[in-house]
N, C-alpha and C positions, 0 to 999 in steps of 0.2 A: 842789225838788218837793216839796212839802206831803205828808206822812205820810199824809195821807187818802189821794192819788194813787198813793203807794207800794203800798197796801194794795191797793188796785182794780187794778193793773196786774198784781201776784201772784196774785190771783185769776182774770184772766182767763189768763195764764198758764200756770197750773194746767192750763187746759183747752187746751192746746198742745201740749202733750208728751205722748205715750199708748205703750206697750208695743209698741216694734216688735222684730220679730225676724228676724235674719240669722245666715248662717253666715262666722264668726269664727273666733277662735283658740282652738279647743273651743269656747263657747258665751258666751265675753266677747266684749263690743262695746268697742272703744276708740271705735268713732264719737260721741262725745259732743260736738261742735263739727265746723262744717265748715271751720275754718283748719285745724287740725290735718292735714287731709285733705291741705294741699298741702304739707307736710314729713314725712310717716309718723308723725308723734306725734311728733317728734322736741323735747329739749327743753321736755315737756309742764309739768315741776314746777317750771319755771322763767324760763317766757317772760314772762309778766305784763304781757298784751298787753291781753286783752278781757275779757270776763266769766266766759268758761269756766275759765277760772285758780282761779275758788271751788271749781272738783270734783277739779283735779288737783292743787291744791295752794295750800289755803286761806289758807297763813301768806305767800305774795307778793299777797296782796291792796293791802298799803297801799303794795307799790311800783310799782303801776300809775302809768304819767301820767296816767290818767283813770281815780280810782279807784270813778267812781259810770257804770255801765255798764250795758245791756241785751244778750244777745247772743241770736239767736233763729236755734238752727240745725237743717238738715235734710240728711241722711244717705242716697242713693240705693243699696242694697248689694244687685250681682246675681252672686251665689255660682253658680261651674257645679261639678256633681256629676257625671261620669255613669260607669257601670260599664262593665266589659266583663269576659265573662266567661271563665271559665279554668279551666273544670273543675268546674263547680259540678255537686251530686249531688241531684236531688229526694227530697223526703222519703216516706216508705211509703205508699203510696194513691195518690200524686197519678202520675196516666198522663203517659206521653209529649206527649202530645196536649194535654195542660193544662199544662204545665213552666213557661210563659212566659218572657218576653222580658228584655232588659236594663234597663227600667226607665225608660227615655228619661232628661231631664236632672231632676235632685230638688232643682236651685236653681230658687228666683224672684227676681223683685225685693222687697224690701222696704223700705221706708223709715223712718228712724233719727231721731226727732225730739229737741231737746233745747233746752231753755230756762235760759238762767243771767241773775241778777242780783246785782251789787255796788253798794253802797251804802259811799261813804268817811264815818264820822262824823266825824272830824276828821283831822288829819295821822296820828295811831298808831292809829287802830281803823278798822277797818272789818270788815261782816256782807255775807253773802251766801247766796245761795239758787241751787242746780240741780237742775231737774227732769229726768231722762232716763231711757233705758232699758239699763242695764251690762250686762244678760247677755238672750242672744236664740238662738234657734236654727228653722230652719225646713227641713226638709226632707221631700220628698213624691216618691214613685216611683207610675208607673204601677198601679193597683189587681192586674194579673192580672201583674207581672213573679215573674219565681224567683225571689226573694228576699223575697216579699211576709212569709211565716210569719218572716222576721225583726223587718221594716218597711215600714209602708207612709207614713206619716204622721208625723211625730217638729215638735211646735211649743211653741217654752217661750219666751214672752214676761216681761219685767218690767217695771216702772214705781219709779224710785228720787225722792225728796224728800229732798234733802239740806241742811238751813240749817248756818251758817257762821260763825264769829266771828274776825277777825286781830286780835293788838298787835303792834306794834311795838317793842321793846324800846327800840330807838336806830338811828340811821341805818344798821347793817350787819345787824342780829339782829331777825328778827320771827317769831312763833310764831304757827297757827293751830288751831283744833280745827270739826269737825264731828259733826255726827248723822244719821244715813240712816234712814228710814221706807222698807220695802222692799215691795212687792206681786209675787209671783210665779204665773205662772201653767203648767199644763203639760197637754197634749195627745199621747198616744200610741196609735198604732192599727197593727194588723197582722193577719194572717189567721190562721186557726184552722184548725190540718187533725183537723176533728171524725170524719173517718174512724178515723184513727189512736188518738188517745183512745177510741172507739167499741171499739175493737178490744181494744188492751191495755190501756184506762185500765179498761174496763168487763164488755165481753164477756171474754174470756177468766181475768181477775180473777173471775168469778164462775163460773166453770167449765162454763160451757156448751159440751157436747161438738160444739156445731155452727158454735162459731166459727171453727175452720180452712175449715170447708164454704162458709161465709157469704163469708171470705175468698177462697177461691179463685173462688166467682160471680161478684166485681165488686160484692157489697154495702156496701161499706165506700169504693170509689172514688172520688175527686174529690168527699168530702164537706165542702166548706168553707164557713166562716163566717168570724166576723171580732170581735175586742176591740178598744173601745174603754175607754181609761182618762183621766179628766182631773180634774185637783186643783188647788188655789190654798195660797197662804198669806201671811200678813203679817208681817214680824219685823223687828228692829230691828240696824241697827250704828255704827258711827262711823268717824272718819278722824282725823287727825291731820298737822302737815306745820311744816317751818319751811324759813325762806328766808333764805339771808347773801349781802349786797352789800358786797365790800369795797373794792369800786369803782366810779364811775359806769356804768363799761364791764361790769361781771364779775356774774354772781349764780347762783347754785347753789342749788338745791332739792331737798329731802326729804321726801317724803310718804308714806305708809302709810294703807293703806285694808282695817280688819276683815274678817276672815270673819263670815255671817250664816248661821245654822242655819234651814233651813224646815221645818218641818213638812206636807208640802201634804194634804190630803185632799180627797175628792171619791168620784168614782163607777168602777166598774168596769161595761161596757154590753156582751153577748153578743149576736150574732144567730146562728143554729145552723139548719142544714139538718136534715130529717129522714130517720132511717136507716129500712130498714120492716123491723125486727125488733122483735117483740112487748115493751115497755116499757124498750128502750133507749135513745129519746128522753125521756124522763122521768129513767131514772140518767143519762145525760149532763147534763142541764139542773142534779140535782140537785150534779153536780160543777163545774159552772161556773155559777153561781147569780149574777145582777147583785145590785151591793148596794156598801156604802161600804168606801172602802181611804183606806191612805196609805202617805208615803214621807218618808224622810227625804234632806233634799238638804243638804249644805255647803257654802256657796260660796264663793270661796277669799280668803284675805286677800292684799294688793300690797303692792309695796313700789317707791318708783318716784324715780332718782336724776336728777337733770337739771343740765345746766350751759346757761348762757349769755355769748355772748362778741362785744359789738360793735366789730369790727376798726375800722372809720371808721364817716364819714357815711352810706354806703351799703353796707357789708357788715355781716352777722351771721353767726355762725353759734350750733347750737345741738348738742345731745348729749343720749341718755335710757340709762341702763341699767334696766331693771323687770325685776322677780322675783314669780311667781304660784304660789300655794302647791295646785295640784291637784289633789296627792297627797289632799287632804282627799277627795275623791270616788275610792273603791275599789270601793263597790256600788252599785245600782240597783235594790232592795228593792221591790218593791211589794206592800203586804201587807193584808189583809183587817181592818178595824177591829177587831172581834172577838179576832183574834189578832193582833195587830202588833207582836209582839215580832218577828215570821221567824220562831221558834223550832220546830222538829220536836218531836212528844209525848215525853217521857221516856223512855215505854216503845217509842218504835221504830213504834207503830200510826200508820196515816194517820187524821186526824180527818175527820169528815163533812164539812166544809168544811173545804179547808186553809185554812192563812191565808196561804201564800204566793200570790200571783198568778203574778207572774215574776221574775226575779233575772236581772242581768245583772253581770257581773263585770267592771267599769271598769281596775281597778286603774292610774290615771292618776300620771303622775309631775311632778313639781312644774316648770314650764319659765323661759326666760331669753327677754328681748327687748333688742337693743341696733336703737338709731335714729341717724342721723346727719343734719345739714339744715342748709340755710343759706339766707340771705333776701339781697337784691339793691332797695334803694332806689330806683328809678331815679327817681324826682321827688319832690312833693310828693303827686302823685295815685296813681303806682302803685308798689306792691311784688310783686316778685315770687319763689316760693318751691321749693325742690326738698329731698327726701328720700328717705333708703334708709333701711329696716331687716329684721332680719332675725327670724322669731317663731318659738321655737321648737312644737310641737305637744305635748299632753301623754297623746297615743293612742301608747302601740307597736304594732307589729304584730301582736303573737299578741293582743293584743286591741282590734282594730280592729273596728268594727260597723257594718252598714247605717245608722243611726241619726246615727252622727255618724261619716265616714270620712275624718277629719282628717288631715294632714300637717303637715308644717314647710311655712313659707311664705318669701319674699322682696318684701317693698314696692317699689314704684317711684312716685314720687309727684312732682306739680307745682301749682304753685297760682297765686294773684293776688289783692292787697287793691285793692280801687277805692277812694277816699274821695270822697266828694262835697262832704263839707265838714267841719272841725272836729270836727265832731259825728257826723255817719253815715259809715261805709264798709259795705265789702259783701266778702265774701271767697267764693272759690269753687276748689276743689281737685279732682283724680282722681289717682286710684289704680288700678294695676294689681298684683294679690296675685298670682305664680306660685307656683302649689302644688306641691310633690313628689309624682312619681307613690307612688302608694302600693298595697299587696296587701292583699288580704281573704283570711282560711281563718275563717270564723266558723260555729260549730255551736251555738251558746248554751251549750256546756258547757265548763267547766276543771275539769280534776280538781282541781286542787290549791287549789280555792275549797270549803272545806269547816269554814268557822269556828264553824257550830253544833253540830259534832256531838258526843254524848255516848256515853259508854260502851254504854248501852244504843241509841241512835240513833247506828248508824255512819255515816248518809247525812248529806249536807250539804243547805240549801236549794237550791245549784245543782245540780240535778240531772234539767236536761231532757235527753230522750234526743235525741240527733240523728236519730233515725229520722223523728223527729214534724215537725221542722221543717225538714229538708234543710240542706246545708253552702254557705255562700253563700262559692263561691272565684274569684277573677278581680283585677281591677288597678281604681284609679278613677283617671280625670284628670280633675283639679279646676282652678280657679282664680277668681278674685273681681276686680269692678269697681266702685268705688266713686266717686260724684260728690257734693262734698259743697258744701253753700251758706250761709251763713252773715250776716245782718243784724246791725251793732253799732250801739248810739245811747248816746252819752255826753251826759250829763243833768247 
């Protein structure tokens, strides 16, 4: 293929890959191809089967039987997340008739596309390009559900453009390196209890003698509004890998993908009700102004160690152990740009426009994932795959939130590859993910999270009073179904 044609093809394919969102392990998306759905992504850094090798381990590109390929993948991900109430308490001033229901199914179908290209420059060198969505999340509850003061809609999207280069040192050893340009977007919405804010945050603190009488008369009851935070960021990361092929039938791969620090900038927008107290609406608006915000998010680093073994002409086995550094995400602090360090004032006073919009103590932990799979080459046309994996969640029960009611999961995968010709083949795979039942007891407050306190300002930034949001207590039932498809073309 001529260089001009390759350049035109890359330009066209960049329009194919968009930032999809789905509920995966935390909000990481393994779904970077359709082929891996068929064997639970076992052996991902050692398979060297199609162009998606460029993403999982660029070092393996020169070891591909057909080094120059294009792979177009589309995974349809359908998560299910259903809350079952187990003793939730409504916030103050929300009456029994307005508590709301269980929220329905917070999951939904999400497409996750991916595009990969590899070009063998010669027997020793290859270049690659991968375009996909390595992180994404979408949960959306009914707007009037009982946990609406904790979360209604959470939508995270990413797109990652990853060129790479590989050099085969000798028949046994190959190394690879890549760079990632990543775009990240977030939208978070929830209900706001303006009745509680109007009473405790403005009315009572102002010393109005009528506050208790107004509360007793129901003036603050069911005064709800909404908040919406939107932000986006662009930043860079890198990845490296090594592939070893001691024999023609054995291959081992080790790859590393760096963390990426994002500073998302955007806006917070409130919709507010009216409270029939002179001057109170204006005071509430002054405490909750619309305007620019930012949030720092460090997306995790990952390691993958994979092995591939060809048993005979028909059977092959693959294995995978991976580690993800989710402990990089301890808190999610949304700050106003004018006071972006999220610190309280040094004298302990409350600023006119508080620097913190919201704070969530995530306290995530690092995770491991193990996968084992196999493939059976029935004939020159058909290959069948299967895989099993266990995937840890970074979320611990004490810190589980409605935005991401995550839990440990087990993957069960089946797939097939159909070869139309020597140059063209098609992959299809199906995975069902069994989610462990998870509990939640969320009030929005963790006493141990007080990292910004000073001698003068003894309260930290995460001091949301549970009475304004209520406590969401119960269990989640969840699962995920994934249908993966991929077209491969060797040129």
